[in-house]
C-alpha positions as CSV (number, residue, x, y, z in Angstrom):
1,M,-25.9,13.7,-41.6
2,K,-27.4,10.2,-41.7
3,K,-25.9,9.6,-45.2
4,I,-22.6,11.1,-44.2
5,L,-22.4,8.8,-41.1
6,S,-23.3,5.7,-43.2
7,C,-20.7,6.5,-45.8
8,L,-18.0,7.1,-43.1
9,F,-18.9,3.8,-41.4
10,V,-18.7,1.9,-44.7
11,L,-15.4,3.5,-45.6
12,F,-14.1,2.8,-42.1
13,L,-14.9,-0.9,-42.4
14,L,-13.6,-1.2,-45.9
15,G,-10.3,0.3,-44.7
16,C,-9.9,-2.0,-41.8
17,T,-7.6,-5.0,-41.9
18,S,-8.5,-8.1,-39.8
19,K,-6.1,-6.7,-37.2
20,L,-7.7,-3.3,-37.1
21,V,-11.2,-4.6,-36.5
22,Q,-10.1,-6.5,-33.5
23,K,-10.8,-5.1,-30.1
24,E,-9.3,-1.7,-29.7
25,A,-7.4,-1.7,-26.3
26,Q,-7.6,1.5,-24.3
27,F,-4.1,1.1,-22.9
28,T,-2.5,1.3,-26.4
29,N,-3.4,5.0,-26.4
30,L,-1.9,5.5,-22.9
31,Y,1.3,3.4,-22.9
32,N,3.8,4.6,-25.4
33,S,6.9,3.1,-24.0
34,E,8.0,-0.5,-23.9
35,I,6.6,-2.9,-21.3
36,D,7.5,-6.5,-20.7
37,G,5.5,-9.4,-21.9
38,I,3.9,-10.2,-18.5
39,Q,2.8,-6.6,-18.0
40,E,1.4,-6.4,-21.5
41,D,-0.6,-9.6,-20.9
42,K,-2.0,-8.2,-17.6
43,L,-3.0,-5.1,-19.4
44,K,-4.8,-7.1,-22.1
45,Q,-6.5,-9.2,-19.5
46,A,-7.7,-6.1,-17.7
47,E,-9.0,-4.6,-20.9
48,D,-10.8,-7.8,-21.8
49,N,-12.5,-7.9,-18.4
50,F,-13.4,-4.3,-18.7
51,Y,-15.2,-4.8,-22.0
52,R,-17.0,-7.9,-20.6
53,G,-18.2,-5.9,-17.6
54,N,-16.1,-7.5,-15.0
55,Y,-14.8,-4.2,-13.7
56,T,-13.7,-5.6,-10.3
57,R,-11.3,-8.1,-11.9
58,S,-10.0,-5.3,-14.2
59,L,-9.4,-3.2,-11.2
60,E,-7.5,-6.0,-9.5
61,L,-5.2,-6.4,-12.4
62,Y,-4.5,-2.6,-12.7
63,N,-3.8,-2.5,-8.9
64,D,-1.4,-5.4,-9.4
65,L,0.5,-3.5,-12.0
66,L,0.7,-0.2,-10.2
67,P,3.4,-1.3,-7.6
68,E,5.5,-2.7,-10.5
69,F,5.4,0.6,-12.3
70,L,6.2,2.5,-9.1
71,A,9.1,0.3,-8.3
72,S,10.6,0.8,-11.7
73,D,9.9,4.6,-11.5
74,S,7.9,4.3,-14.7
75,Q,5.9,7.4,-13.9
76,E,4.1,7.6,-17.2
77,F,2.8,4.1,-16.6
78,V,1.8,5.0,-13.1
79,I,-0.3,7.9,-14.2
80,N,-1.9,6.0,-17.1
81,T,-2.7,3.1,-14.8
82,M,-4.3,5.5,-12.3
83,F,-6.5,6.9,-15.1
84,L,-7.7,3.3,-15.9
85,I,-8.3,2.6,-12.3
86,S,-10.5,5.7,-12.1
87,S,-12.4,4.5,-15.2
88,C,-13.1,1.2,-13.5
89,Y,-14.5,2.9,-10.4
90,T,-16.6,5.1,-12.7
91,Q,-18.1,2.0,-14.4
92,L,-18.8,0.5,-11.0
93,G,-20.7,3.7,-10.0
94,D,-18.2,4.4,-7.2
95,F,-17.8,8.0,-8.2
96,S,-16.2,9.1,-5.0
97,R,-13.2,6.7,-5.5
98,A,-13.0,7.6,-9.1
99,L,-12.7,11.3,-8.2
100,A,-10.2,10.5,-5.4
101,M,-8.0,8.8,-8.0
102,L,-8.2,11.8,-10.3
103,Q,-7.2,14.0,-7.4
104,K,-4.2,11.7,-6.7
105,I,-3.2,12.0,-10.4
106,N,-3.2,15.8,-10.1
107,E,-1.0,15.6,-7.0
108,R,1.5,13.3,-8.7
109,V,1.8,15.1,-12.1
110,S,2.4,18.4,-10.4
111,V,5.8,17.3,-9.1
112,I,7.1,14.8,-11.6
113,F,6.4,15.9,-15.2
114,E,8.0,18.5,-17.5
115,H,5.8,21.4,-18.5
116,T,4.4,19.8,-21.7
117,E,3.6,16.5,-19.9
118,L,2.2,18.3,-16.9
119,S,-0.1,20.4,-19.2
120,Y,-1.3,17.3,-21.1
121,Y,-2.1,15.3,-18.0
122,R,-3.8,18.2,-16.2
123,T,-6.0,18.7,-19.2
124,L,-6.9,15.0,-19.4
125,S,-7.6,15.0,-15.7
126,A,-9.9,18.1,-16.1
127,I,-11.8,16.4,-19.0
128,E,-12.2,13.2,-17.0
129,T,-13.4,15.1,-14.0
130,S,-15.9,16.9,-16.1
131,N,-17.2,13.6,-17.4
132,L,-17.4,12.2,-13.9
133,M,-19.5,15.2,-12.8
134,L,-21.8,14.6,-15.8
135,L,-22.3,10.9,-15.0
136,S,-22.7,11.3,-11.3
137,G,-24.7,14.5,-11.2
138,N,-22.5,15.5,-8.3
139,F,-21.4,19.1,-8.6
140,P,-21.8,22.2,-6.4
141,T,-24.0,24.2,-8.7
142,P,-25.1,24.1,-12.4
143,E,-22.9,27.2,-12.9
144,Y,-19.9,25.4,-11.5
145,L,-20.4,22.5,-13.9
146,K,-20.8,24.8,-16.9
147,G,-17.7,26.7,-15.9
148,F,-15.6,23.6,-15.4
149,L,-16.7,22.2,-18.7
150,Q,-15.7,25.4,-20.4
151,Y,-12.4,25.4,-18.5
152,S,-11.5,21.9,-19.6
153,F,-12.5,22.6,-23.2
154,R,-10.2,25.7,-23.3
155,L,-7.4,23.6,-21.9
156,A,-8.0,21.0,-24.7
157,L,-7.9,23.8,-27.4
158,Q,-4.6,25.1,-26.0
159,Q,-3.1,21.7,-26.1
160,D,-3.8,21.3,-29.8
161,N,-4.3,17.6,-29.2
162,R,-7.0,15.9,-31.2
163,F,-7.5,13.1,-28.7
164,L,-8.1,15.6,-25.8
165,L,-10.3,17.8,-28.1
166,M,-12.4,14.8,-29.1
167,K,-13.1,13.9,-25.5
168,A,-13.9,17.5,-24.6
169,H,-16.4,17.7,-27.5
170,L,-18.1,14.5,-26.2
171,N,-18.4,16.1,-22.8
172,Q,-19.9,19.3,-24.3
173,A,-22.4,17.2,-26.3
174,T,-23.4,15.2,-23.2
175,Y,-23.8,18.4,-21.2
176,L,-26.0,20.1,-23.8
177,L,-28.2,17.0,-24.2
178,K,-28.8,16.9,-20.4
179,K,-29.4,20.7,-20.3
180,A,-32.1,20.8,-23.0
181,P,-35.6,21.5,-21.6
182,P,-37.9,18.5,-21.7
183,L,-40.2,18.0,-24.6
184,T,-43.2,18.2,-22.3
185,E,-42.7,22.0,-22.3
186,K,-45.5,23.7,-24.2
187,N,-44.0,27.2,-24.2
188,E,-42.9,28.1,-27.8
189,A,-39.9,30.1,-26.6
190,T,-38.7,27.2,-24.4
191,L,-39.2,24.7,-27.2
192,A,-37.2,26.9,-29.5
193,L,-34.4,27.1,-26.9
194,R,-34.5,23.3,-26.6
195,D,-34.0,22.9,-30.3
196,E,-31.2,25.4,-30.3
197,I,-29.4,23.5,-27.5
198,L,-29.8,20.1,-29.1
199,E,-28.5,21.5,-32.4
200,Q,-25.4,22.7,-30.5
201,A,-25.1,19.2,-29.0
202,E,-25.3,17.7,-32.5
203,D,-22.6,20.0,-33.8
204,A,-20.3,19.0,-30.8
205,V,-20.8,15.3,-31.3
206,K,-20.2,15.6,-35.1
207,D,-16.8,17.2,-34.3
208,A,-15.9,14.3,-32.0
209,F,-17.1,11.8,-34.6
210,N,-14.9,13.4,-37.3
211,I,-11.8,13.3,-35.1
212,A,-12.5,9.7,-34.1
213,N,-13.0,8.7,-37.7
214,S,-9.7,10.4,-38.8
215,N,-7.9,8.6,-35.9
216,R,-9.7,5.3,-36.8
217,S,-10.8,4.9,-33.2
218,V,-13.5,2.3,-32.9
219,N,-14.0,3.1,-29.2
220,Y,-14.8,6.8,-29.7
221,L,-16.6,6.3,-33.1
222,S,-19.0,4.1,-31.3
223,R,-19.4,6.5,-28.4
224,S,-20.0,9.4,-30.7
225,A,-22.5,7.5,-32.8
226,F,-24.4,6.4,-29.7
227,L,-24.6,9.9,-28.4
228,L,-25.6,11.3,-31.7
229,G,-28.4,8.7,-31.8
230,Q,-29.6,10.0,-28.5
231,I,-29.6,13.5,-29.8
232,H,-31.6,12.5,-32.9
233,L,-34.1,10.7,-30.6
234,A,-34.5,13.8,-28.4
235,R,-35.1,15.9,-31.5
236,Q,-37.7,13.3,-32.7
237,N,-35.6,12.6,-35.9
238,Y,-36.5,9.0,-35.6
239,A,-35.1,7.8,-39.0
240,D,-31.8,9.4,-38.3
241,A,-31.8,8.0,-34.7
242,L,-32.4,4.4,-35.9
243,E,-29.7,4.7,-38.6
244,T,-27.2,6.1,-36.1
245,F,-27.9,3.6,-33.3
246,F,-27.5,0.8,-35.8
247,I,-24.1,2.2,-36.7
248,A,-23.2,2.5,-33.0
249,Y,-24.3,-1.1,-32.4
250,R,-22.1,-2.5,-35.2
251,L,-19.2,-0.5,-34.0
252,Y,-19.6,-1.7,-30.4
253,R,-19.6,-5.3,-31.8
254,L,-16.1,-4.7,-33.2
255,N,-14.9,-4.1,-29.6
256,T,-17.2,-6.8,-28.2
257,F,-18.4,-4.2,-25.7
258,F,-21.6,-6.2,-25.0
259,V,-22.9,-3.9,-22.2
260,Q,-22.9,-1.0,-24.6
261,Q,-24.4,-3.2,-27.3
262,A,-27.3,-4.0,-24.9
263,K,-27.7,-0.3,-24.0
264,T,-27.9,0.5,-27.7
265,L,-30.5,-2.1,-28.3
266,L,-32.5,-0.4,-25.5
267,E,-32.2,2.9,-27.3
268,I,-33.4,1.3,-30.5
269,S,-36.4,0.0,-28.5
270,E,-37.1,3.5,-27.3
271,V,-37.2,4.8,-30.9
272,F,-39.7,2.1,-32.0
273,Y,-41.7,2.9,-28.8
274,A,-41.9,6.6,-29.9
275,L,-43.0,5.4,-33.3
276,K,-45.7,3.3,-31.6
277,N,-44.2,0.1,-33.2
278,Y,-44.6,-1.8,-30.0
279,N,-43.7,-5.2,-31.5
280,K,-40.3,-4.0,-32.5
281,A,-39.8,-2.0,-29.3
282,F,-40.6,-5.2,-27.4
283,N,-38.3,-7.4,-29.4
284,Y,-35.3,-5.1,-29.1
285,A,-35.8,-4.8,-25.3
286,I,-36.0,-8.6,-25.0
287,R,-32.7,-8.9,-27.0
288,A,-31.1,-6.4,-24.6
289,Y,-32.4,-8.4,-21.6
290,E,-31.1,-11.7,-22.9
291,M,-27.6,-10.2,-23.5
292,I,-27.4,-9.0,-19.9
293,F,-29.1,-12.0,-18.4
294,S,-26.8,-14.5,-20.2
295,S,-23.6,-12.8,-19.3
296,T,-21.3,-14.8,-17.0
297,S,-18.8,-12.0,-16.5
298,L,-20.8,-8.9,-15.7
299,E,-20.7,-7.6,-12.1
300,S,-23.7,-9.2,-10.3
301,S,-24.7,-5.8,-8.8
302,L,-24.6,-4.2,-12.2
303,K,-26.4,-7.1,-13.8
304,E,-29.2,-6.8,-11.3
305,R,-29.5,-3.1,-11.8
306,Y,-29.5,-3.4,-15.6
307,L,-32.1,-6.2,-15.6
308,K,-34.4,-4.2,-13.4
309,D,-34.1,-1.2,-15.7
310,I,-34.9,-3.3,-18.8
311,Q,-37.8,-5.0,-17.1
312,G,-39.2,-1.6,-16.3
313,K,-39.0,-0.7,-20.0
314,I,-40.6,-4.0,-21.1
315,E,-43.5,-3.4,-18.7
316,K,-43.9,0.1,-20.2
317,I,-44.1,-1.4,-23.6
318,K,-46.6,-4.1,-22.5
319,S,-48.8,-1.4,-20.9
320,K,-49.3,-0.1,-24.4
321,A,-49.6,-3.5,-26.0
322,P,-50.7,-6.1,-23.5
323,Y,-51.2,-8.7,-26.2
324,L,-47.4,-9.0,-26.6
325,P,-46.2,-12.5,-25.5
326,L,-43.1,-13.1,-23.4
327,K,-40.7,-14.6,-25.9
328,S,-38.0,-15.4,-23.3
329,G,-38.0,-17.8,-20.5
330,F,-35.9,-15.3,-18.6
331,L,-38.8,-13.0,-17.8
332,G,-41.5,-13.6,-15.3
333,N,-45.2,-12.8,-15.8
């Protein structure tokens, strides 16, 4: 799989024109009708702020656009903007508002869309709700989460829509990765079950990766590669994990999604930590710290949280190798 991913990545880059390797805006997948120049500029600004981690500013811009779309009765734009608002709340960790927005979407589509449009948006809403439950850990019971994921996946299959199916595959892979028993388990039957679940997760993310590659979607290629790297790491396939994380990092750079770049560097650090190469683990963690610390656009609350998390990882590395120097003036003793 490592060689296949590497080949796909090279072919993807070779096939890209200078225009294609520019930032891939989310709204281009959601807004299919014509919008005026001012509205397009606001959407691009919102997208730029989203990728730089300034989710509050992105939220402000989307909220500015929403009344304009309501006034012109551009219901497709209204719904799509509401999805993007929900995404901003999700990134901010405000899961209750993100869910409330998805519920408003369900209320709106039930009365304004034809059957095909209604079915599409209900499926997308179910997939986004599944993702929200996975990220927040907020669901009534594990059985409810499993059932809802299966429900949203069936809806995606019925739609015969590759974009929806790709997102559903990513949700399935994320769920399976979280579901796998910890490696600390010593029972052979439990470890066999863990390996089986992680293999299923790998199959799901490969399906998502293949769809993203055929659609030339930098956004979802990078997300798929990142998740696959996490699965390889969980399975202790360290060489594959490194190769896949490096691919994810290069793909995230195409979108200048620096928060995800930093998170990928941290995952690479985790791989080297598992390999007991503490020098490299330390260096990659420092790089991640410097990226977050130097950002002038990332939300201050998120920056503080990310830096605290990275500092914890650096301290863990130094506990194994106290001889390591602090190579950055950003870190305390």
